[in-house]
Backbone as CSV, one residue per row, in Angstrom:
resi,resn,N_x,N_y,N_z,CA_x,CA_y,CA_z,C_x,C_y,C_z
1,MET,0.662,-1.123,-0.125,0.024,-0.167,-0.143,0.716,1.537,0.109
2,LYS,0.545,1.982,-0.745,1.252,3.394,-0.933,1.134,4.244,0.008
3,PRO,2.249,4.998,0.400,1.831,6.256,1.890,0.998,7.176,1.089
4,SER,0.120,7.808,1.807,-0.834,8.723,1.454,-0.316,10.346,0.861
5,PHE,-0.630,11.147,0.590,0.186,12.496,-0.018,0.406,12.756,1.100
6,SER,-0.452,13.169,2.257,-0.264,14.028,3.500,0.886,13.491,4.215
7,ILE,0.934,12.170,4.393,2.168,11.377,4.966,3.227,11.890,4.270
8,LEU,3.701,11.824,3.005,4.608,11.999,2.295,5.201,13.257,2.647
9,ILE,4.163,14.590,2.598,4.412,15.777,3.361,5.148,15.999,4.340
10,LYS,4.455,15.066,5.103,4.869,15.071,6.425,6.471,14.497,6.694
11,LEU,6.435,13.733,5.983,7.871,12.962,5.990,8.890,13.931,5.449
12,PHE,8.460,14.577,4.503,9.438,15.973,3.633,9.874,16.983,4.716
13,ILE,8.540,17.040,5.495,8.754,18.672,6.399,9.844,18.104,7.476
14,LEU,9.578,16.601,8.187,10.491,16.015,9.235,12.086,15.979,8.657
15,GLN,11.973,15.778,7.338,13.555,15.775,6.858,13.891,16.919,6.937
16,TYR,13.276,18.143,6.230,13.873,19.534,6.224,14.102,20.090,7.515
17,LEU,13.616,19.499,8.615,13.518,20.072,9.666,14.888,19.659,10.720
18,SER,15.204,18.419,10.157,16.445,17.423,10.854,17.431,18.281,10.113
19,VAL,17.561,18.668,8.710,18.554,18.867,8.275,18.878,20.527,8.757
20,LEU,17.809,21.330,8.903,18.092,22.864,9.688,18.497,22.668,10.979
21,CYS,18.144,21.557,11.580,18.494,21.150,13.075,20.417,21.041,12.994
22,VAL,20.555,20.559,12.014,21.978,20.232,12.073,22.828,21.540,11.358
23,SER,22.190,22.360,10.347,22.884,23.224,10.066,22.970,24.393,10.759
24,GLN,22.106,24.597,11.968,22.039,25.466,12.688,22.355,25.028,14.361
25,ASP,23.232,24.530,14.163,23.957,23.777,15.876,24.491,24.789,16.680
26,PHE,24.461,26.416,16.102,25.064,27.065,17.234,24.259,28.391,16.544
27,ASP,24.397,29.771,17.347,23.693,30.560,17.006,24.708,32.090,16.620
28,PHE,25.734,32.217,17.132,26.423,32.877,16.741,27.951,32.643,16.981
29,PHE,29.094,33.438,16.254,30.316,33.282,16.984,31.149,34.615,17.885
30,TYR,32.043,34.456,18.886,32.758,35.330,19.297,33.808,35.032,18.683
31,PHE,34.152,36.316,18.037,35.816,36.509,17.524,36.477,37.238,18.704
32,VAL,37.318,36.386,19.118,38.335,37.141,20.118,39.599,37.197,19.949
33,GLN,40.293,38.661,20.579,41.512,39.303,20.129,41.939,39.602,21.399
34,GLN,43.371,38.968,21.649,43.761,39.756,22.658,45.098,40.772,22.798
35,TRP,45.327,41.131,23.906,46.589,42.221,23.927,47.749,41.533,24.483
36,PRO,48.828,41.269,23.701,49.651,40.546,24.101,50.347,40.880,25.551
37,GLY,50.423,42.014,25.466,51.006,42.811,26.484,50.590,42.385,28.114
38,SER,49.124,42.596,27.847,48.132,41.876,28.983,48.124,40.745,29.426
39,TYR,48.567,39.787,28.042,48.327,38.453,28.185,49.792,38.272,29.180
40,CYS,50.859,38.670,28.854,51.825,38.608,29.857,51.951,38.521,31.194
41,ASP,51.366,39.902,31.463,50.834,40.034,32.947,49.977,39.400,33.347
42,THR,48.968,38.873,32.644,47.532,37.972,33.179,48.544,36.842,33.801
43,ARG,48.943,36.471,32.842,49.771,34.906,33.023,50.991,35.033,34.173
44,HIS,51.920,36.147,34.409,52.583,36.546,35.147,53.969,35.976,34.388
45,SER,53.461,35.287,33.481,54.861,34.858,32.554,54.606,34.638,31.417
46,CYS,55.162,34.644,30.142,54.739,34.483,28.839,56.103,33.989,28.278
47,CYS,55.866,33.175,27.264,57.031,32.741,26.385,56.947,33.583,24.827
48,TYR,57.452,33.826,24.046,57.545,34.468,22.904,57.638,32.865,21.858
49,PRO,56.939,33.013,20.659,56.717,31.692,19.931,58.300,31.820,19.133
50,LYS,58.498,30.372,18.796,60.018,30.312,18.139,60.202,31.090,17.147
51,THR,59.369,31.741,16.596,59.738,32.821,15.425,60.036,33.863,15.978
52,GLY,60.082,34.367,17.331,60.450,35.529,17.944,59.312,36.192,18.494
53,LYS,59.472,37.306,18.826,58.697,38.188,19.758,57.560,38.777,18.530
54,PRO,56.056,38.483,18.854,55.337,38.582,17.931,55.680,40.182,17.985
55,VAL,54.481,41.062,16.741,54.691,42.430,16.672,53.261,42.994,17.591
56,ALA,53.596,44.191,17.935,52.710,44.538,19.177,51.459,45.077,18.381
57,ASP,50.580,43.824,18.465,49.463,44.144,17.759,48.395,43.200,18.372
58,PHE,47.020,43.069,18.532,46.477,42.499,18.786,46.528,40.584,18.046
59,GLY,46.115,39.941,18.880,46.460,38.446,18.250,44.975,37.925,18.609
60,ILE,44.693,37.005,17.493,43.663,35.972,17.772,43.804,35.326,18.631
61,HIS,42.808,34.875,19.751,42.662,33.974,20.697,41.908,32.689,19.912
62,GLY,40.726,33.139,19.679,39.884,32.126,18.967,38.641,32.437,18.153
63,LEU,38.023,31.395,17.472,36.613,31.679,16.699,35.610,31.030,17.379
64,TRP,34.778,31.516,18.659,34.079,30.247,19.126,32.390,30.574,19.011
65,PRO,32.052,29.227,18.539,30.611,29.143,18.350,30.175,29.265,19.928
66,ASN,28.850,29.794,19.656,27.923,30.164,20.912,26.460,30.194,20.493
67,TYR,25.641,29.837,21.752,24.183,29.861,21.899,24.064,31.545,22.468
68,ASN,22.925,31.973,22.125,22.448,33.053,22.591,22.031,32.743,24.034
69,ASN,21.831,32.003,24.553,21.648,31.786,26.077,23.018,31.957,26.923
70,GLY,24.136,31.637,26.086,25.248,32.126,27.011,26.053,30.983,26.936
71,GLY,25.601,29.882,26.717,25.861,28.535,26.875,26.862,28.339,25.148
72,TYR,27.840,26.913,25.432,28.812,27.069,23.996,28.840,25.543,23.805
73,PRO,29.078,24.962,22.760,29.405,23.594,22.457,30.309,23.436,22.376
74,SER,31.390,22.264,22.839,32.752,22.372,22.534,32.956,20.984,22.369
75,ASN,34.242,21.000,21.515,34.735,19.421,21.386,33.726,18.673,20.710
76,CYS,33.150,19.214,19.873,31.848,18.537,18.890,32.415,17.166,18.104
77,ASN,33.329,16.960,17.607,33.688,15.769,16.684,35.116,15.403,17.336
78,PRO,35.269,14.189,17.776,36.760,13.761,18.194,37.235,13.288,17.347
79,ASP,36.516,12.778,16.097,37.273,12.098,14.679,37.948,12.973,14.017
80,SER,37.187,14.467,14.054,38.093,15.619,13.411,39.196,16.293,13.886
81,VAL,40.392,15.665,13.579,41.617,16.074,14.415,42.363,17.037,13.725
82,PHE,42.830,17.789,14.217,43.469,18.964,13.706,44.760,18.271,12.669
83,ASP,44.568,19.014,11.268,45.634,18.557,10.020,46.492,19.636,9.735
84,LYS,47.677,19.655,10.356,48.328,20.976,10.117,48.794,21.126,8.237
85,SER,48.513,19.858,7.512,48.375,19.863,6.036,47.401,20.937,5.592
86,GLN,46.418,20.751,6.285,45.096,21.544,5.640,45.141,23.111,5.541
87,ILE,46.295,23.433,6.629,46.561,24.979,6.532,47.940,25.615,6.364
88,SER,48.702,24.653,5.608,49.694,24.887,5.017,50.126,26.132,4.272
89,ASP,49.088,26.576,3.802,48.948,27.971,3.131,48.667,29.111,3.685
90,LEU,48.282,29.081,5.221,48.028,30.004,5.811,48.776,30.059,7.052
91,LYS,49.853,29.281,7.149,50.671,29.233,8.425,51.338,30.410,8.792
92,SER,52.282,31.013,7.627,52.794,32.504,8.179,51.894,33.377,8.620
93,SER,50.725,33.388,8.095,49.794,34.464,8.448,49.369,34.187,9.319
94,LEU,49.115,32.703,9.813,48.908,32.508,11.668,49.858,32.614,12.785
95,GLU,50.921,32.643,11.935,52.414,33.026,12.890,51.941,34.494,13.601
96,LYS,51.829,35.295,12.400,51.851,36.587,12.464,50.706,36.834,13.300
97,ASN,49.532,36.518,12.906,48.250,37.236,13.679,47.655,36.555,14.490
98,TRP,47.862,35.196,14.901,47.276,34.284,16.024,48.592,33.501,16.704
99,PRO,49.201,34.133,17.193,50.757,33.722,17.903,50.232,32.745,19.025
100,THR,51.418,32.069,19.324,50.951,31.454,20.840,52.018,32.451,21.883
101,LEU,51.659,32.513,23.146,52.384,33.173,24.113,52.460,32.259,25.350
102,ALA,52.092,31.122,25.178,52.411,30.004,25.876,53.862,29.337,26.548
103,CYS,54.031,29.135,27.762,55.188,28.467,27.809,55.089,26.651,27.964
104,PRO,56.146,26.158,27.173,57.461,26.465,27.005,57.184,27.422,25.427
105,SER,58.205,27.902,24.819,57.921,28.273,23.250,57.687,27.278,22.611
106,GLY,56.670,27.422,21.827,56.275,26.664,20.505,56.194,27.535,19.136
107,ASP,55.626,26.608,18.429,55.578,26.984,16.680,53.892,26.906,16.537
108,GLY,53.264,27.253,17.647,51.884,27.696,17.211,50.792,26.471,17.403
109,TYR,51.374,25.282,16.852,50.244,24.050,16.312,49.627,23.765,17.318
110,LYS,50.259,23.487,18.559,49.675,22.867,19.987,47.940,24.207,20.058
111,PHE,48.577,25.510,20.127,47.429,26.402,20.123,46.349,26.475,19.289
112,TRP,46.557,26.170,18.223,45.681,26.137,16.783,45.042,24.764,17.052
113,THR,45.553,23.737,17.434,45.038,22.312,18.048,44.110,22.258,18.802
114,HIS,44.455,23.009,19.785,43.386,23.256,20.955,41.997,24.036,20.259
115,GLU,42.221,25.093,19.438,41.116,25.841,19.312,40.463,25.214,17.962
116,TRP,40.988,24.362,17.250,40.237,23.997,16.041,39.514,22.637,16.976
117,GLU,39.973,21.799,17.572,39.168,20.439,18.231,38.370,21.110,19.261
118,LYS,38.692,22.183,20.165,37.572,22.913,21.148,36.396,23.533,20.481
119,HIS,36.981,24.470,19.415,35.809,25.035,18.829,35.493,24.874,17.870
120,GLY,36.564,24.726,16.906,36.367,24.719,15.334,35.418,23.530,15.158
121,THR,35.658,22.517,15.876,34.692,20.950,15.311,32.985,21.479,15.687
122,CYS,32.768,22.741,16.178,31.222,22.772,16.584,30.843,23.608,15.619
123,ALA,31.677,24.119,14.426,31.048,25.049,13.204,31.522,24.140,12.179
124,GLU,31.626,23.076,12.190,32.007,22.389,10.755,30.767,22.074,9.847
125,SER,29.560,22.536,10.400,28.316,22.707,9.761,28.361,23.843,8.768
126,GLU,29.417,24.870,8.878,29.475,25.940,8.513,30.863,26.024,7.812
127,LEU,32.154,25.969,8.581,33.514,25.830,7.772,34.342,24.681,8.062
128,ASP,34.944,24.544,6.939,35.943,23.295,7.266,36.699,23.721,8.252
129,GLN,38.043,23.092,8.148,39.192,23.298,9.094,40.058,24.422,8.165
130,HIS,40.145,24.414,7.156,41.056,25.472,6.359,40.109,26.551,6.129
131,GLY,38.974,26.742,6.165,37.985,27.458,6.292,37.815,28.480,7.648
132,TYR,37.884,27.685,8.551,37.676,27.937,9.854,39.089,28.988,10.356
133,PHE,40.092,28.959,10.171,41.346,29.575,10.278,41.205,30.699,8.989
134,GLU,40.830,30.455,7.958,40.810,31.400,7.098,39.717,32.786,7.594
135,ALA,38.533,32.220,7.913,37.690,33.239,8.629,38.263,34.068,9.821
136,ALA,38.779,33.775,10.420,39.267,34.205,11.622,40.517,35.137,11.116
137,LEU,41.397,34.796,10.335,42.257,35.756,9.724,41.439,36.761,8.770
138,LYS,40.609,36.405,8.044,39.818,37.741,7.497,39.176,38.902,8.145
139,LEU,38.742,38.183,9.222,37.919,38.823,10.216,39.193,39.957,11.279
140,LYS,40.215,39.172,11.270,41.217,40.085,11.957,41.483,41.456,11.291
141,GLU,41.717,41.155,10.073,41.837,42.312,8.789,41.082,42.800,8.892
142,LYS,39.653,42.560,8.901,38.546,43.772,8.922,38.480,44.503,9.735
143,ALA,38.836,44.003,11.061,38.332,44.533,12.424,40.054,44.862,12.688
144,ASN,40.825,45.746,12.304,42.307,46.133,12.704,41.629,46.827,13.681
145,LEU,41.634,46.290,15.324,41.384,46.876,16.274,42.546,47.951,16.834
146,LEU,43.660,47.241,16.538,45.081,48.575,16.918,44.687,49.692,16.623
147,GLN,44.620,49.933,14.854,44.311,51.151,14.319,43.020,51.795,14.880
148,VAL,42.046,50.879,14.901,40.715,51.853,15.382,41.103,52.240,16.554
149,LEU,41.512,51.763,17.645,42.039,52.495,18.577,42.899,53.571,18.582
150,LYS,44.086,53.487,17.796,45.200,54.692,17.407,44.072,55.823,17.018
151,ASN,43.349,55.506,15.901,42.457,56.539,15.560,41.728,57.410,16.555
152,ALA,41.508,56.564,17.581,40.614,57.625,18.635,41.675,58.099,19.743
153,ASP,43.072,58.021,19.468,44.010,58.477,20.171,43.999,57.594,21.499
154,ILE,43.750,56.344,21.601,43.915,55.415,22.487,45.160,54.410,22.017
155,LYS,46.096,54.513,22.674,47.553,53.799,22.220,47.710,52.726,23.476
156,PRO,48.706,51.723,22.941,49.599,51.250,23.894,50.753,51.724,24.672
157,ASP,50.234,52.654,25.444,51.801,53.555,26.059,51.769,53.623,27.601
158,ASP,51.016,52.416,28.234,51.404,52.298,29.614,49.977,53.123,30.137
159,GLU,49.262,53.920,29.287,48.508,55.140,29.739,47.014,54.665,30.281
160,PHE,46.308,55.226,30.950,44.934,54.552,31.608,43.877,55.547,30.475
161,TYR,42.837,54.720,29.886,41.637,55.352,29.395,40.337,54.988,30.104
162,ASP,39.659,55.986,29.704,38.160,55.326,29.985,37.785,53.980,29.102
163,LEU,37.131,53.257,29.647,36.786,52.268,29.040,35.511,52.460,28.276
164,ASP,34.367,53.663,28.505,33.519,53.971,27.273,34.196,54.306,26.234
165,SER,35.484,55.077,26.267,36.098,55.584,25.285,36.307,54.334,24.162
166,ILE,37.052,53.278,24.679,37.533,52.312,24.221,36.343,51.348,23.390
167,GLU,35.416,51.488,24.165,34.043,50.636,23.649,33.219,51.399,22.562
168,GLN,33.322,52.851,22.441,32.931,53.532,21.691,33.675,53.814,20.516
169,ALA,35.045,53.714,20.739,35.451,53.877,19.628,35.598,52.561,18.403
170,ILE,35.572,51.553,19.245,34.964,50.142,18.075,33.940,50.163,17.612
171,GLU,32.860,50.270,18.210,31.406,50.153,18.004,31.420,51.372,16.660
172,ASP,32.136,52.489,17.032,32.000,53.581,15.802,32.155,52.904,14.264
173,ALA,33.488,52.122,14.508,34.355,51.335,13.669,33.694,50.393,13.028
174,ILE,32.896,49.185,13.959,32.739,48.253,13.407,30.988,48.101,13.144
175,GLY,30.533,48.967,13.984,29.122,49.032,13.859,28.340,48.599,15.365
176,TYR,29.279,47.751,15.990,28.248,46.953,17.155,29.020,47.191,18.185
177,ALA,28.715,46.924,19.338,29.178,47.124,20.746,30.110,45.856,21.078
178,PRO,31.321,46.097,21.410,31.935,44.993,21.828,32.183,44.662,23.009
179,GLY,32.175,43.446,23.371,32.560,42.993,24.527,33.636,43.175,25.280
180,ILE,34.245,43.726,26.192,35.922,43.972,26.814,35.730,43.053,27.962
181,GLU,37.043,42.262,28.241,37.628,41.490,29.248,39.036,42.354,29.197
182,CYS,38.888,42.476,30.567,40.171,43.199,31.632,40.855,42.371,32.280
183,ASN,41.982,42.476,32.613,43.145,41.838,33.706,43.373,42.680,34.921
184,VAL,43.925,42.008,36.199,44.749,43.101,36.809,46.036,42.726,36.773
185,ASP,46.933,43.237,36.965,48.574,43.436,36.736,48.753,42.813,38.441
186,GLY,50.452,42.860,38.908,50.808,42.804,39.679,50.694,43.961,40.402
187,SER,50.543,45.008,39.888,50.569,46.434,40.675,48.933,46.611,40.760
188,ARG,48.056,46.012,40.711,46.649,45.780,40.847,45.986,46.719,39.904
189,ASN,46.697,46.993,38.555,45.944,47.879,37.583,45.599,46.964,36.656
190,THR,43.899,47.657,36.106,42.923,46.935,35.410,43.446,47.337,33.836
191,GLN,43.725,46.064,33.291,44.263,46.491,31.674,43.152,45.934,31.080
192,LEU,43.248,46.588,29.958,42.781,45.725,28.848,43.200,44.509,28.315
193,PHE,42.421,43.841,28.151,43.151,42.176,28.047,42.431,41.975,26.451
194,GLN,41.148,41.502,26.632,40.815,40.406,25.339,39.197,41.660,24.967
195,ILE,39.067,41.589,23.283,38.122,42.113,22.854,36.966,41.245,21.914
196,TYR,35.858,41.031,22.617,35.089,40.136,21.854,33.911,40.871,20.724
197,LEU,34.014,40.579,19.570,33.245,40.817,18.674,32.211,39.717,18.089
198,CYS,31.091,39.938,17.629,30.131,38.718,17.471,29.828,38.471,15.995
199,ILE,29.896,37.712,15.723,29.929,37.455,14.232,28.865,36.321,13.515
200,ASP,28.186,36.334,12.443,26.880,35.363,12.278,27.600,33.977,11.771
201,THR,26.749,32.790,11.529,27.096,31.999,11.605,27.674,31.457,10.309
202,SER,28.005,32.300,9.435,28.792,31.767,8.363,30.352,32.406,8.606
203,GLY,30.575,33.162,9.580,32.013,33.315,10.077,32.485,34.766,9.418
204,SER,31.606,35.372,8.753,32.188,36.614,7.789,31.390,38.218,8.202
205,GLU,30.222,37.989,8.916,29.574,39.456,9.153,29.700,39.613,10.384
206,PHE,29.842,41.075,10.944,29.702,41.517,12.019,28.392,41.556,12.483
207,ILE,27.843,41.438,13.893,26.611,41.367,14.419,26.347,41.907,15.554
208,LYS,25.058,42.346,15.701,25.095,42.861,17.612,25.107,41.555,18.409
209,CYS,25.510,41.883,19.420,25.810,40.427,20.345,24.775,40.112,20.925
210,PRO,24.044,39.164,20.988,23.048,38.835,21.764,23.243,38.594,23.103
211,LEU,24.470,38.574,23.479,25.061,38.551,24.897,26.510,39.160,24.956
212,LEU,26.867,39.905,25.977,28.379,40.498,25.906,28.738,39.898,27.181
213,PRO,29.982,39.187,27.047,30.611,38.704,28.177,30.880,40.131,29.212
214,ARG,31.106,39.323,30.653,31.459,40.453,31.380,32.882,40.062,31.752
215,GLY,33.762,41.167,32.149,34.840,41.492,32.100,35.869,41.899,32.862
216,ARG,35.098,41.973,34.598,36.389,42.801,35.375,36.895,43.781,35.194
217,CYS,36.216,44.694,34.378,36.855,46.245,33.992,36.322,47.128,34.841
218,ALA,37.266,48.172,35.350,36.918,49.226,35.883,36.521,50.459,34.611
219,SER,36.191,51.766,35.408,35.959,52.515,34.366,37.047,53.164,33.775
220,ARG,38.342,52.903,34.224,39.275,53.611,33.377,40.647,51.930,33.388
221,VAL,41.270,51.817,32.099,41.940,50.616,31.994,42.909,50.957,31.453
222,GLN,44.184,50.379,31.887,45.152,50.560,31.442,45.524,49.939,30.144
223,PHE,46.208,50.710,28.874,46.597,50.130,27.777,48.368,49.767,27.416
224,PRO,48.923,48.703,28.156,50.147,48.209,28.338,50.888,48.422,27.156
225,LYS,51.951,48.999,27.144,53.006,48.572,26.036,53.253,46.911,25.715
226,PHE,53.532,46.905,24.698,54.160,45.310,24.742,55.810,45.430,23.699
C-alpha cells in the first residue's frame, strides 16, 4: 500500500527540519582578540613563539561558536583531528596574527590544535578546517582593532583610558558594541586584555552581540606597552 500524499508531506517536513537543526547547531560566533602585553601580565609569565617576539598588535585568541543563552558547544567531533597540512598555505599568516604566548615556546600548532578541536569542530556545519582559520584571519583584517583605537588616540603606552571611550571607538568602527575583558596586573592595575566581537554563523559578518561577556573592567583601564 502506497503512503498517502499527506504522509509524504509530513515526512518531507521532518526531513527538512532535521537538516535545518544540523545546519543551525550554534547561534553566533565570538571572535576574540587579545592584547599580548596584558596576556603576559595576566599569566605572570609568557614565552615568545619560536619565530620570535610577535608584533605589538592584537592577536587572535579564537573563533568560538556560542548559543544565545550564554552556553556554548565544545569538542563536538573527536574524529575531526587537527591536520596542519590543511592550513599549510595559512601558516605564515597564522604565525603573525594568531601567535602563541604560552610556555614553553612553541610553533603555534598546539594552540591552533586546541582551538580547532574545542571550538572549530563545533562549526563544521559552516566551516571546514581551512575555512575556519581563514575566516578568523579575514575577520582580524576586517577589524583592525589597534588602528581603530589609535585613530581615537588610544594607544598602548601604559596610560589609562576610559573604558567607555574604548568601547565607543570600536562600536563606531565596527558598527556594534564589543565585549571587553580586563585583567589585573601585579600592581593591581586593571588592563585592557581581550576584545569580543560577535559574528554571524557564516563566520564573515559582524552582528549585534546577543550577549556580551562580563570582564572585570574598571571605568578606566591601562593599555600596556608590549
